[in-house]
DOTINU-292501 format. One record per residue (C-alpha): residue number from 1; residue in one letter; chain; x, y, z. Coordinates in steps of 0.25 Angstrom, whole numbers, plus 2048, in hexadecimal, padded with zeros to 3 digits. Each point is the difference from the previous one (the first is absolute). Example, Ala and Ser with C-alpha at 12.3 -4.5 7.8 and 13.67 -1.06 7.14 Angstrom:
2
+-----+------+------+-----+-----+-----+
| pos | code | unit |   x |   y |   z |
+-----+------+------+-----+-----+-----+
|   1 |    A |    A | 831 | 7EE | 81F |
|   2 |    S |    A | 806 | 80E | 7FE |
+-----+------+------+-----+-----+-----+
//
This chain:
401
+-----+------+------+-----+-----+-----+
| pos | code | unit |   x |   y |   z |
+-----+------+------+-----+-----+-----+
|   1 |    M |    A | D0A | 3C7 | 8B6 |
|   2 |    I |    A | 807 | 801 | 7F3 |
|   3 |    S |    A | 804 | 80E | 803 |
|   4 |    I |    A | 806 | 7FC | 80D |
|   5 |    A |    A | 807 | 7F4 | 7FA |
|   6 |    R |    A | 806 | 809 | 7F6 |
|   7 |    G |    A | 805 | 80A | 80A |
|   8 |    L |    A | 806 | 7F5 | 808 |
|   9 |    I |    A | 807 | 7FB | 7F3 |
|  10 |    A |    A | 805 | 80E | 7FE |
|  11 |    L |    A | 806 | 801 | 80E |
|  12 |    A |    A | 807 | 7F3 | 7FE |
|  13 |    V |    A | 806 | 804 | 7F2 |
|  14 |    I |    A | 805 | 80D | 805 |
|  15 |    L |    A | 806 | 7FA | 80D |
|  16 |    L |    A | 806 | 7F4 | 7F8 |
|  17 |    V |    A | 806 | 80A | 7F6 |
|  18 |    G |    A | 806 | 807 | 80B |
|  19 |    I |    A | 806 | 7F3 | 806 |
|  20 |    A |    A | 806 | 7FD | 7F3 |
|  21 |    M |    A | 807 | 80E | 800 |
|  22 |    S |    A | 805 | 7FE | 80E |
|  23 |    S |    A | 80E | 803 | 804 |
|  24 |    D |    A | 800 | 7F6 | 80B |
|  25 |    R |    A | 7F3 | 7F7 | 802 |
|  26 |    K |    A | 805 | 7FA | 80D |
|  27 |    K |    A | 7FF | 80E | 807 |
|  28 |    I |    A | 7F2 | 803 | 7FB |
|  29 |    D |    A | 7F7 | 804 | 80C |
|  30 |    Y |    A | 7F3 | 7F9 | 7FD |
|  31 |    K |    A | 7FA | 803 | 80E |
|  32 |    H |    A | 801 | 80F | 7FE |
|  33 |    I |    A | 7FC | 7FF | 7F1 |
|  34 |    L |    A | 7F3 | 7F8 | 803 |
|  35 |    F |    A | 7FD | 80A | 80C |
|  36 |    M |    A | 801 | 80C | 7F6 |
|  37 |    L |    A | 7F7 | 7F9 | 7F6 |
|  38 |    V |    A | 7F6 | 7FD | 80A |
|  39 |    I |    A | 801 | 80F | 805 |
|  40 |    Q |    A | 7FE | 805 | 7F1 |
|  41 |    V |    A | 7F3 | 7F7 | 7FF |
|  42 |    I |    A | 7FB | 805 | 80D |
|  43 |    L |    A | 803 | 80F | 7FD |
|  44 |    T |    A | 7FA | 7FF | 7F3 |
|  45 |    F |    A | 7F3 | 7F9 | 805 |
|  46 |    F |    A | 7FF | 80B | 80B |
|  47 |    L |    A | 802 | 80C | 7F7 |
|  48 |    L |    A | 7F7 | 7FB | 7F4 |
|  49 |    G |    A | 7F7 | 7F6 | 807 |
|  50 |    T |    A | 7FC | 807 | 80E |
|  51 |    S |    A | 7F8 | 80C | 803 |
|  52 |    V |    A | 80B | 805 | 809 |
|  53 |    G |    A | 80B | 7FE | 7F6 |
|  54 |    I |    A | 7F8 | 806 | 7F5 |
|  55 |    S |    A | 7FD | 80C | 809 |
|  56 |    I |    A | 80F | 802 | 802 |
|  57 |    I |    A | 804 | 7FF | 7F2 |
|  58 |    T |    A | 7F4 | 809 | 7FC |
|  59 |    G |    A | 805 | 80A | 80A |
|  60 |    V |    A | 80F | 800 | 7FB |
|  61 |    S |    A | 7FB | 801 | 7F2 |
|  62 |    G |    A | 7F7 | 80C | 804 |
|  63 |    F |    A | 80B | 806 | 807 |
|  64 |    F |    A | 809 | 800 | 7F3 |
|  65 |    G |    A | 7F3 | 805 | 7F8 |
|  66 |    W |    A | 7FF | 80B | 80A |
|  67 |    L |    A | 80F | 804 | 7FD |
|  68 |    L |    A | 7FE | 800 | 7F2 |
|  69 |    E |    A | 7F4 | 80A | 802 |
|  70 |    Q |    A | 80A | 809 | 808 |
|  71 |    A |    A | 80A | 7FF | 7F5 |
|  72 |    G |    A | 7F5 | 804 | 7F6 |
|  73 |    A |    A | 800 | 80E | 807 |
|  74 |    G |    A | 80F | 802 | 7FC |
|  75 |    T |    A | 7FD | 7FB | 7F2 |
|  76 |    D |    A | 7F4 | 809 | 7FE |
|  77 |    F |    A | 808 | 80C | 805 |
|  78 |    V |    A | 80C | 7FE | 7F7 |
|  79 |    F |    A | 7F8 | 7FB | 7F4 |
|  80 |    G |    A | 7F3 | 807 | 803 |
|  81 |    G |    A | 7FE | 805 | 7F1 |
|  82 |    I |    A | 7FF | 7F1 | 7FB |
|  83 |    V |    A | 7F2 | 7FB | 7FF |
|  84 |    L |    A | 7FF | 7F1 | 801 |
|  85 |    E |    A | 7F5 | 7F7 | 7FB |
|  86 |    E |    A | 7F8 | 7FB | 80C |
|  87 |    G |    A | 802 | 7F2 | 804 |
|  88 |    V |    A | 80D | 7FF | 7F8 |
|  89 |    T |    A | 80D | 7FC | 807 |
|  90 |    V |    A | 80C | 807 | 7FA |
|  91 |    F |    A | 80D | 7F9 | 804 |
|  92 |    F |    A | 809 | 80C | 803 |
|  93 |    F |    A | 7F5 | 808 | 808 |
|  94 |    H |    A | 7F9 | 7F5 | 807 |
|  95 |    V |    A | 80B | 7F5 | 802 |
|  96 |    L |    A | 80D | 806 | 800 |
|  97 |    L |    A | 7FF | 80E | 806 |
|  98 |    P |    A | 7FB | 7FB | 80D |
|  99 |    I |    A | 80D | 7F9 | 802 |
| 100 |    I |    A | 806 | 80D | 803 |
| 101 |    L |    A | 7F7 | 802 | 80D |
| 102 |    I |    A | 802 | 7F1 | 804 |
| 103 |    N |    A | 80F | 801 | 7FF |
| 104 |    A |    A | 800 | 80D | 809 |
| 105 |    L |    A | 7F7 | 7F9 | 80A |
| 106 |    I |    A | 80A | 7F4 | 801 |
| 107 |    G |    A | 80B | 80B | 802 |
| 108 |    I |    A | 7F8 | 806 | 80C |
| 109 |    L |    A | 7FE | 7F2 | 806 |
| 110 |    N |    A | 80E | 7FD | 7FF |
| 111 |    Y |    A | 805 | 80E | 805 |
| 112 |    T |    A | 7F7 | 7FE | 80C |
| 113 |    N |    A | 805 | 7F2 | 803 |
| 114 |    I |    A | 7F2 | 7FA | 7FE |
| 115 |    L |    A | 804 | 7F8 | 7F4 |
| 116 |    P |    A | 80D | 7FA | 806 |
| 117 |    F |    A | 7F8 | 7FC | 80D |
| 118 |    I |    A | 7F6 | 7F9 | 7F8 |
| 119 |    T |    A | 80A | 7F9 | 7F7 |
| 120 |    K |    A | 808 | 7FC | 80C |
| 121 |    W |    A | 7F5 | 7F9 | 807 |
| 122 |    L |    A | 7FA | 7FA | 7F4 |
| 123 |    G |    A | 80D | 7FB | 7FC |
| 124 |    R |    A | 803 | 7FA | 80E |
| 125 |    G |    A | 7F2 | 7F9 | 7FF |
| 126 |    L |    A | 803 | 7FB | 7F2 |
| 127 |    N |    A | 80D | 7FA | 805 |
| 128 |    K |    A | 7F9 | 7F8 | 80B |
| 129 |    I |    A | 7F6 | 7FA | 7F6 |
| 130 |    T |    A | 809 | 7FD | 7F4 |
| 131 |    G |    A | 80E | 7FE | 807 |
| 132 |    A |    A | 806 | 808 | 7F4 |
| 133 |    G |    A | 80A | 808 | 809 |
| 134 |    E |    A | 7FF | 80E | 806 |
| 135 |    L |    A | 807 | 807 | 7F4 |
| 136 |    E |    A | 7F7 | 7F8 | 7F6 |
| 137 |    S |    A | 7F3 | 803 | 807 |
| 138 |    F |    A | 803 | 80E | 802 |
| 139 |    N |    A | 803 | 802 | 7F1 |
| 140 |    A |    A | 7F4 | 7F8 | 7FC |
| 141 |    I |    A | 7F7 | 80A | 807 |
| 142 |    S |    A | 808 | 80C | 7FC |
| 143 |    S |    A | 7FF | 7FB | 7F1 |
| 144 |    S |    A | 7F1 | 7FF | 801 |
| 145 |    I |    A | 800 | 80F | 802 |
| 146 |    L |    A | 80C | 805 | 7F9 |
| 147 |    A |    A | 803 | 7F5 | 7F6 |
| 148 |    N |    A | 80D | 801 | 7FA |
| 149 |    N |    A | 804 | 80C | 808 |
| 150 |    A |    A | 7FF | 7F7 | 80D |
| 151 |    L |    A | 80E | 7FC | 7FC |
| 152 |    L |    A | 805 | 80E | 804 |
| 153 |    T |    A | 7FB | 7FE | 80E |
| 154 |    I |    A | 80A | 7F5 | 802 |
| 155 |    K |    A | 80B | 805 | 7F7 |
| 156 |    D |    A | 80A | 800 | 80C |
| 157 |    V |    A | 7FF | 7F1 | 801 |
| 158 |    I |    A | 7FF | 7FC | 7F1 |
| 159 |    P |    A | 80F | 800 | 7FE |
| 160 |    R |    A | 800 | 7F5 | 80B |
| 161 |    L |    A | 7F5 | 7F7 | 7FB |
| 162 |    S |    A | 802 | 7F2 | 7FB |
| 163 |    R |    A | 7FC | 7FC | 7F2 |
| 164 |    K |    A | 7F4 | 7F9 | 806 |
| 165 |    Q |    A | 7FC | 80C | 808 |
| 166 |    L |    A | 802 | 80A | 7F5 |
| 167 |    F |    A | 7F7 | 7F7 | 7F7 |
| 168 |    T |    A | 7F5 | 800 | 80B |
| 169 |    V |    A | 7FF | 80F | 802 |
| 170 |    C |    A | 800 | 802 | 7F1 |
| 171 |    L |    A | 7F5 | 7F6 | 7FF |
| 172 |    S |    A | 7F7 | 807 | 80A |
| 173 |    A |    A | 803 | 80D | 7F9 |
| 174 |    T |    A | 7FC | 7FA | 7F2 |
| 175 |    S |    A | 7F4 | 7F9 | 805 |
| 176 |    A |    A | 7FA | 80D | 807 |
| 177 |    A |    A | 7F9 | 80C | 7FB |
| 178 |    A |    A | 803 | 80E | 805 |
| 179 |    A |    A | 7F6 | 807 | 809 |
| 180 |    T |    A | 801 | 80C | 7F7 |
| 181 |    S |    A | 7F8 | 7F9 | 7F5 |
| 182 |    F |    A | 7F5 | 7F9 | 809 |
| 183 |    G |    A | 7F7 | 80B | 7FD |
| 184 |    A |    A | 803 | 800 | 7F1 |
| 185 |    Y |    A | 7FE | 7F1 | 800 |
| 186 |    M |    A | 7F3 | 801 | 807 |
| 187 |    E |    A | 7FB | 80A | 7F5 |
| 188 |    L |    A | 802 | 7F6 | 7F6 |
| 189 |    I |    A | 7FC | 7F3 | 806 |
| 190 |    E |    A | 7F8 | 7FB | 80C |
| 191 |    G |    A | 806 | 806 | 80D |
| 192 |    N |    A | 7FD | 7F4 | 809 |
| 193 |    L |    A | 808 | 7F7 | 7F6 |
| 194 |    V |    A | 80C | 80A | 801 |
| 195 |    V |    A | 800 | 7FF | 80F |
| 196 |    V |    A | 800 | 7F1 | 7FF |
| 197 |    A |    A | 80B | 7FF | 7F6 |
| 198 |    V |    A | 809 | 809 | 809 |
| 199 |    I |    A | 7FE | 7F7 | 80C |
| 200 |    L |    A | 801 | 7F3 | 7F9 |
| 201 |    N |    A | 80D | 804 | 7F8 |
| 202 |    I |    A | 808 | 802 | 80D |
| 203 |    F |    A | 7FD | 7F1 | 803 |
| 204 |    S |    A | 801 | 7FB | 7F2 |
| 205 |    A |    A | 80E | 806 | 7FF |
| 206 |    L |    A | 805 | 7FA | 80D |
| 207 |    I |    A | 7FA | 7F3 | 7FD |
| 208 |    L |    A | 807 | 7FF | 7F2 |
| 209 |    N |    A | 80D | 805 | 806 |
| 210 |    K |    A | 800 | 7F5 | 80B |
| 211 |    I |    A | 7FE | 7F6 | 7F5 |
| 212 |    V |    A | 80A | 805 | 7F5 |
| 213 |    N |    A | 80A | 807 | 809 |
| 214 |    P |    A | 7FF | 7F9 | 80E |
| 215 |    Y |    A | 80A | 803 | 80B |
| 216 |    D |    A | 801 | 802 | 80F |
| 217 |    P |    A | 7FE | 80F | 802 |
| 218 |    D |    A | 80A | 800 | 80B |
| 219 |    E |    A | 80B | 7FA | 7F8 |
| 220 |    S |    A | 804 | 80E | 7FB |
| 221 |    S |    A | 7FC | 807 | 80C |
| 222 |    L |    A | 801 | 80F | 800 |
| 223 |    E |    A | 802 | 809 | 80D |
| 224 |    E |    A | 7F4 | 809 | 7FC |
| 225 |    S |    A | 7F2 | 7FC | 805 |
| 226 |    I |    A | 7F3 | 805 | 7FC |
| 227 |    D |    A | 801 | 80B | 80A |
| 228 |    D |    A | 80D | 805 | 7F9 |
| 229 |    L |    A | 7FB | 7FF | 7F2 |
| 230 |    S |    A | 7F3 | 808 | 803 |
| 231 |    E |    A | 807 | 80A | 809 |
| 232 |    E |    A | 7FE | 80E | 7FA |
| 233 |    D |    A | 80A | 80C | 801 |
| 234 |    S |    A | 801 | 808 | 80C |
| 235 |    P |    A | 7F8 | 80D | 800 |
| 236 |    K |    A | 80D | 808 | 7FE |
| 237 |    D |    A | 803 | 7F8 | 7F3 |
| 238 |    K |    A | 7F3 | 802 | 7FA |
| 239 |    E |    A | 7FE | 80A | 7F5 |
| 240 |    P |    A | 7F5 | 80A | 802 |
| 241 |    F |    A | 7F2 | 7FB | 7FF |
| 242 |    F |    A | 7FC | 809 | 7F4 |
| 243 |    S |    A | 80D | 7FD | 7F9 |
| 244 |    M |    A | 7FD | 7F1 | 801 |
| 245 |    L |    A | 7F1 | 802 | 7FB |
| 246 |    S |    A | 805 | 808 | 7F4 |
| 247 |    D |    A | 80A | 7F5 | 7FD |
| 248 |    H |    A | 7F5 | 7F5 | 801 |
| 249 |    L |    A | 7F7 | 808 | 7F7 |
| 250 |    Q |    A | 80A | 802 | 7F5 |
| 251 |    E |    A | 804 | 7F1 | 802 |
| 252 |    G |    A | 7F1 | 7FD | 7FE |
| 253 |    F |    A | 800 | 808 | 7F3 |
| 254 |    Q |    A | 80C | 7F9 | 7FB |
| 255 |    I |    A | 7F9 | 7F2 | 802 |
| 256 |    V |    A | 7F4 | 805 | 7F9 |
| 257 |    V |    A | 809 | 804 | 7F4 |
| 258 |    S |    A | 808 | 7F3 | 800 |
| 259 |    V |    A | 7F3 | 7F8 | 800 |
| 260 |    M |    A | 7FA | 808 | 7F6 |
| 261 |    V |    A | 80C | 7FF | 7F6 |
| 262 |    I |    A | 801 | 7F1 | 802 |
| 263 |    V |    A | 7F1 | 7FD | 7FF |
| 264 |    F |    A | 7FF | 809 | 7F3 |
| 265 |    G |    A | 80D | 7FA | 7FA |
| 266 |    F |    A | 7FC | 7F1 | 803 |
| 267 |    I |    A | 7F1 | 802 | 7FC |
| 268 |    S |    A | 804 | 807 | 7F3 |
| 269 |    L |    A | 80B | 7F5 | 7FD |
| 270 |    L |    A | 7F5 | 7F5 | 802 |
| 271 |    A |    A | 7F6 | 807 | 7F8 |
| 272 |    M |    A | 80B | 801 | 7F5 |
| 273 |    L |    A | 803 | 7F2 | 801 |
| 274 |    D |    A | 7F2 | 7FC | 800 |
| 275 |    S |    A | 7FE | 808 | 7F3 |
| 276 |    I |    A | 80C | 7FA | 7F9 |
| 277 |    F |    A | 7FC | 7F1 | 804 |
| 278 |    E |    A | 7F2 | 802 | 7FB |
| 279 |    L |    A | 805 | 805 | 7F3 |
| 280 |    A |    A | 80A | 7F5 | 7FE |
| 281 |    L |    A | 7F9 | 7F4 | 807 |
| 282 |    N |    A | 7F2 | 805 | 802 |
| 283 |    I |    A | 802 | 7FE | 80F |
| 284 |    S |    A | 804 | 80A | 80A |
| 285 |    F |    A | 80D | 7FF | 809 |
| 286 |    T |    A | 7F8 | 800 | 80D |
| 287 |    E |    A | 7F7 | 7F5 | 7FA |
| 288 |    I |    A | 80D | 7F8 | 7FE |
| 289 |    L |    A | 805 | 802 | 80E |
| 290 |    G |    A | 7F2 | 7FC | 805 |
| 291 |    Y |    A | 801 | 7F3 | 7F9 |
| 292 |    I |    A | 80F | 7FE | 805 |
| 293 |    F |    A | 7FC | 803 | 80F |
| 294 |    A |    A | 7F2 | 7F9 | 7FF |
| 295 |    P |    A | 806 | 7F3 | 806 |
| 296 |    I |    A | 805 | 808 | 80C |
| 297 |    A |    A | 7F3 | 806 | 802 |
| 298 |    Y |    A | 7F9 | 7F3 | 7FF |
| 299 |    I |    A | 80A | 7FA | 80A |
| 300 |    I |    A | 7FD | 80A | 80B |
| 301 |    G |    A | 7F1 | 7FE | 7FE |
| 302 |    V |    A | 7FA | 80A | 7F7 |
| 303 |    P |    A | 7F4 | 7FB | 7F9 |
| 304 |    S |    A | 802 | 7FA | 7F2 |
| 305 |    A |    A | 7F8 | 80A | 7F9 |
| 306 |    D |    A | 809 | 80B | 805 |
| 307 |    I |    A | 80E | 7FA | 7FF |
| 308 |    V |    A | 804 | 808 | 7F3 |
| 309 |    D |    A | 7FC | 80D | 805 |
| 310 |    A |    A | 806 | 7FD | 80E |
| 311 |    G |    A | 80D | 7FC | 7F9 |
| 312 |    S |    A | 801 | 80D | 7F9 |
| 313 |    V |    A | 7FE | 808 | 80D |
| 314 |    M |    A | 80A | 7F7 | 807 |
| 315 |    A |    A | 80A | 802 | 7F4 |
| 316 |    T |    A | 7FE | 80F | 800 |
| 317 |    K |    A | 804 | 801 | 80E |
| 318 |    L |    A | 80C | 7F8 | 7FF |
| 319 |    I |    A | 806 | 808 | 7F4 |
| 320 |    T |    A | 7FB | 80E | 804 |
| 321 |    N |    A | 7FA | 803 | 80D |
| 322 |    E |    A | 7F4 | 7FF | 809 |
| 323 |    F |    A | 7F9 | 80D | 7FB |
| 324 |    A |    A | 801 | 7FB | 7F2 |
| 325 |    A |    A | 7FB | 7F2 | 804 |
| 326 |    I |    A | 7F4 | 807 | 808 |
| 327 |    G |    A | 7FD | 808 | 7F3 |
| 328 |    S |    A | 7FF | 7F2 | 7F9 |
| 329 |    L |    A | 7F8 | 7FB | 80B |
| 330 |    V |    A | 7F6 | 80B | 7FF |
| 331 |    E |    A | 7FF | 7FE | 7F1 |
| 332 |    V |    A | 7FB | 7F2 | 801 |
| 333 |    E |    A | 7F9 | 801 | 80E |
| 334 |    A |    A | 7F2 | 7FF | 7FA |
| 335 |    T |    A | 803 | 7F3 | 7F9 |
| 336 |    L |    A | 806 | 7F9 | 80C |
| 337 |    T |    A | 7F9 | 7F8 | 80B |
| 338 |    A |    A | 801 | 806 | 80F |
| 339 |    K |    A | 80A | 7F5 | 804 |
| 340 |    T |    A | 809 | 804 | 7F4 |
| 341 |    Y |    A | 7FF | 80E | 803 |
| 342 |    A |    A | 803 | 7FE | 80F |
| 343 |    M |    A | 80C | 7F8 | 7FD |
| 344 |    L |    A | 806 | 809 | 7F6 |
| 345 |    S |    A | 7FE | 80C | 809 |
| 346 |    T |    A | 808 | 7FA | 80B |
| 347 |    Y |    A | 80A | 7FB | 7F6 |
| 348 |    V |    A | 804 | 80D | 7FA |
| 349 |    I |    A | 802 | 807 | 80D |
| 350 |    S |    A | 80F | 7FF | 801 |
| 351 |    F |    A | 80D | 804 | 7FA |
| 352 |    A |    A | 803 | 7F2 | 7FA |
| 353 |    N |    A | 805 | 805 | 7F2 |
| 354 |    F |    A | 80D | 802 | 7F8 |
| 355 |    G |    A | 801 | 80F | 802 |
| 356 |    T |    A | 800 | 7FE | 80F |
| 357 |    M |    A | 80D | 7F7 | 7FF |
| 358 |    G |    A | 807 | 80C | 7FA |
| 359 |    I |    A | 7FB | 809 | 80B |
| 360 |    L |    A | 804 | 7F6 | 80B |
| 361 |    T |    A | 80E | 7FF | 7FA |
| 362 |    G |    A | 801 | 80F | 7FF |
| 363 |    I |    A | 7FC | 802 | 80F |
| 364 |    V |    A | 809 | 7F5 | 805 |
| 365 |    G |    A | 80B | 804 | 7F7 |
| 366 |    G |    A | 7FF | 80E | 806 |
| 367 |    I |    A | 802 | 7FB | 80E |
| 368 |    D |    A | 80A | 7F5 | 7FD |
| 369 |    Q |    A | 807 | 7FC | 7F3 |
| 370 |    K |    A | 804 | 7F3 | 805 |
| 371 |    Q |    A | 7F2 | 7FC | 804 |
| 372 |    K |    A | 7FB | 805 | 7F2 |
| 373 |    N |    A | 809 | 7F6 | 7FA |
| 374 |    V |    A | 7FA | 7F5 | 809 |
| 375 |    L |    A | 7F2 | 804 | 7FD |
| 376 |    S |    A | 802 | 800 | 7F1 |
| 377 |    K |    A | 803 | 7F1 | 801 |
| 378 |    D |    A | 7F2 | 7FE | 805 |
| 379 |    L |    A | 7F7 | 809 | 7F9 |
| 380 |    I |    A | 7F9 | 7F6 | 7F7 |
| 381 |    K |    A | 7FE | 7F7 | 80C |
| 382 |    L |    A | 7FB | 80C | 808 |
| 383 |    L |    A | 7F6 | 804 | 7F5 |
| 384 |    T |    A | 7FB | 7F1 | 7FE |
| 385 |    V |    A | 7FE | 7FE | 80F |
| 386 |    A |    A | 7F9 | 80E | 801 |
| 387 |    T |    A | 7F7 | 7FC | 7F5 |
| 388 |    L |    A | 7FD | 7F3 | 807 |
| 389 |    A |    A | 7FC | 808 | 80D |
| 390 |    S |    A | 7F6 | 808 | 7F7 |
| 391 |    M |    A | 7FB | 7F3 | 7FB |
| 392 |    L |    A | 7FE | 7FB | 80E |
| 393 |    T |    A | 7F9 | 80C | 805 |
| 394 |    A |    A | 7F6 | 7FF | 7F4 |
| 395 |    A |    A | 7FE | 7F1 | 803 |
| 396 |    V |    A | 7FD | 802 | 80E |
| 397 |    T |    A | 7F6 | 80B | 7FC |
| 398 |    G |    A | 7F9 | 7F7 | 7F6 |
| 399 |    F |    A | 7FC | 7F7 | 80B |
| 400 |    F |    A | 7F5 | 80A | 805 |
| 401 |    Y |    A | 7FA | 802 | 7F2 |
+-----+------+------+-----+-----+-----+
//
């Protein structure tokens, strides 16, 4: 009962903070917000608490595990002379390199119109449930697969978006995680929690957006429908298949290098800061962050014994990225309760961090300079709301542990 009570308090606090930040409280759509919260709870119970749901997410996790095994064939061929200790996970080989294969598969699904078809119909269904609008729903589904790159699928309409619509599509991109990294996440944390996080984040972002950034989706109507947004180029306009495949393989490697450099840099800097603070103050930098974020961890329902470690993981995600945060989570996993581990596992699966704000600004700026200036005014608010969405996802997960 205490756990449920704390979970309800967590939901209330998160939603009240959102209401306090709202640009127009009179327009908040409480009906759809409550409906989406109920859907989140039902979906989480179904996926984590029923035999059918557990079978589904086990199957999804197993599929990505199988993909990682297939990627291992390429790794063994290219790096066959390197002998790895049995049972040891090497981040570059086991986590990053499979991204190349998964990115290529996404390219194939997109080229064959399978991915646009799925996105279109899921977006249409999501719009019926949430009332978020056709563009916003399509982008929410697309973001759950492509993350920040989903903005490129609607680049033709970005120059004509209102400030509120631009905030919405960027929030979905910030609160999502790229499908190219699903296998990498599952290599480090439990696959069932990755699946739950990806699904809950879609609704968490839309819930917080309807509170903080309420508007009638028809007030800034665009001519494009979901059919227009998901329409692929005609066969004559398509590049040859193997050219596309080559491009996606190379793009996958660029993602690998980018993630590797960022993770290496951030973790090295954090280690250096930890050493400096321990020498000067006899306490590490991450411990200080843990104490600063501990109240937030407590608010979302993390058990009292774990709030400092949880706060450290939450802070690491905000100032670095999800991979560095997952690394911090793995380090303290043995000391955490099952509930804390589950909540943090779903909390870290998104792009809600300072670095993403720079990436979004670059993408939007590359499409339209005026919209970049508009977005720049809302970056802190965007990051705050995306973090609240991650907190909401973690709080809902906590109900079932």
